[in-house]
N, C-alpha and C positions, 0 to 999 in steps of 0.2 A: 435396456427397460426404461418404460416411462416415468419420469421423476427423479431419477439419478442425478443427472446433471443438475437440475434444480437444486436438490439437496445439497449437491457438493458446492456450487455458487453461493447458497444460503449460508453453509457454514465457513466458507472462505472468507465471506464479508463479515461475518458477526464473530468470527474466532471462536466461538464455542456458544452451546445454547442449550438450556435445560430440557429433559425429555418433555415435559409439560407443554414447552413453547413448540419444540419440533412436531410433538404430536398435534397440535393444534393447526398447524402448518401442513404437515404430511401424515395423514390418518391411516394410511396404508404402510406402515413404519417398518415393520419386519423384513419385507423384501428388498426395502433400501438399504436396510442395515446389512443384509446379506449381499447386495450387489456390491457395496463399496468394501466390505472385508477388512482386510488390515490396514486400508486407508484411512479407517475410522477409529479414533481413539474414544473409548467409554470410560468415564471416571464417575463412578457413582451415579449420580443422575443427569450428568453432563455429556454431552457430545462435543467432539471437535475433529478435525482432519489430522492424522497423523503426519501426513507429508507437509514439508515446509510449503510456504506460498512462494512459487516460480511463476514467471511469465510463459514459460513452456507449456503449462496447463491451464494457468488462469487467463491469460489473453484471450483463446477462443471462447472461453465461457463469459468473459467481459464482452466481447465484441457481440456476442449473440443475444445476451440478456440484459445489458446496460440500457438498450432504449425502453424496455418493458418495465424496468423499475419504477416503484413510486419515486416522487420528489423527494421524500425525505431519506431514502437509501441512495441516492446518487453521489452525494457528497463521500458518504462512507466509502461507496465503490470506488471512486476517485483515487481516496486515500488508500486503499487496498493497492489499486493498480501502481500506483509509486512504490509502496512497500515492496509491492512484487518486484518492481524494477531493481529496487536495491538487492533484495536478495538474489537476483538473478546475477546481477554484476559481482556479487560477491562468490557466488556459486561457479562462475566462468560460463554461463550459459551465452549460447550465440544470442545476438541481437535480434529482438521482436521486430518481426515485418508487419506491415498493415497500414491502413489509413484511419483517418480521423483521430479517435482518442487514443489509438495504438501508436500514433506518431510522439505523442505526450510519453507514453511508457518507454519507447526508444530514446528519446531525449534525456530521460531521466536515468535510463539505464546506461547510456554512455556517460552521462553527466558522473553517475555512482562509480563506474569504472576508473575514470580520471581521477575523481575523488580518493579512491582507495589506493592507486598508485602516487598520490601525492602531487597529483598535477591540478591545484587549486584552480587556476586560471581557466584552464579547459573545463572543469567542472561547472564553473560558475557560467560559462557560456552556453553549456548544453542544458545546464538548469534553467537558465534565461529563455532558451528557445521553448523548452517545455512549457513554461509559464507564459509565453508569449502565444503559445497555441491555445492553451486554456483561455486565456482573456480574450483571444480572437473568437472563440467558441461563446463568450459570455459566461464562463464558468468561475465558481469561486476557487482560490486556491487552497488545496487540501493543508491539513496540518503537516502530512509527510512531507509534502512538496516544499513548505516554509523551512521545516527542520533540516532537511538535506541542503537546501539553500544557505541557510545559517552556518552549517558546518563548513561549506565551502567558502563561505564568507569570512569566518574566523581563520581558517587555513590559509586564505590568500592575504587577509590582513588583520593580525591579531588585535583585539580591542576596537576593533571598527563597528561596521553594521550588524555582526553576527548576533550578538547579545539580542538586539532590539528585535531582529528577525526571529529569533528562538523563543521571545516572549510572546509573539504573535502566533508562531506556531503551536505554543503550547496552550493558547488559549481556542484554538480550533482543533485541536487534535481530538479524534473519535478512536483511536486506537492505542494500544499499549506501545507499539512499534515508534509512531509520531511522539506520543508523549515522553518516551525513553531517548527518543534521539534530540530533542529540544533540551530536554531536562540533563542531559549528558554536557550540553555545552554551558547552560546556566550553572551547573555544579563546579565545571572547571574553572568558570569564572570566580567563583568563591562569593561570600556574602559582602565583600569589601567593594565590589566592582558595580 
């Protein structure tokens, strides 16, 4: 059905949206709601996806729709891509395959796998690779990318650069995931740090 993938991508990017906002963007709403079925969670007047963000389904949507996003939503899409990479690593999903920005996602997925195994040095290398690809493409570093880098820095060298990177991540964060990851490190440091 036409519009289903756009609606799915919209909800994946924004996390949740009010009925009013959704209806303004997707005027023929009922067929979309039916098409998404149990994949959609409705709480009062708010819509969100019920399934967790993973590269297995987000990467194809990202690859197809990122180029046509308005400039203002591209940074948010990159932040969600990195979030999906971490969530996919946590869930043990196979590594994402692809070119362009999906190579960034793969680097962050590999880095997250390493971080979750306690391999901070390997995580730093993979995250550095992902950040390098973003820099080469002339794109800003998403808050989620900096938050994960901060966690790896702190795991590798406690009391080192991690806290400063976490502050930068928090300043750029657009999603709850990025804010929580950065805040996690800042809280762990405590007020005296």
